C-alpha positions, 0 to 999 in steps of 0.5 A: 062209424066213430072210433069207440064203435070200432074199439067195441067191435074189436073188444067183442071179437076178442071176448068171443075168441077168448071164450073159444080158447077157454072152452077148447082148453077145458075140452082138452084138459078133460079129454082123458077123464074117466066116467065112473059108474053113477057119476056125471061124465064130462060133456065136451062143450062148444062156443056159439056166437050169434049176432042175429039174422044175416038178412036183417043185418044186411038190410040195416047196414053196418051201423046197426050191427049188434055185438055177438052174443056168446053161449057155451053149449054141450056138443052131445058127442057120445062117450068114447069107449076104450077096451081096458079090462084091467082098469078099475072103472071098467064096466062088466065088458071091460070098457072104460068111458072117456069123453067124446073129445077130439084132441086134433079138432080142439087144437084146430079150434085153439089155433083158429081162435088164437089167430082170430084174437090176434087179428082183433088186437091188430084191428084195435091197434090200427084204430087206436093209431088212426085216432091218435094220428087224427088228434095229432093232425087236429092239434097242428092245425 
């Protein structure tokens, strides 16, 4: 594996984790938006990163590993109903519909994505340092 491949792998990992951070931030930002009658509600999203069938990847070896494909999908989590009879957007029974966002779960996603992004940056910096050291050794010979 050459250095450009390791740079590409770290870059792809950083793209995936950046998308995870953006989606978690979007979900958290819309956690308390109210669904009014007749209007489309915010639907929480999740990030799906896939690189193919694992058995095929193991058989082909590391050299043939494709970079992950990232998709953002709706979670399908039902709306959270809160009894607030005085709210202007409450239904006839006094319930207000909020998106089914779990703030604690989103914070866990956010922290995990941040740590994984940092790990990819560290791997990229290590590969860069190794490439520069190789050039430095080659120049001295």
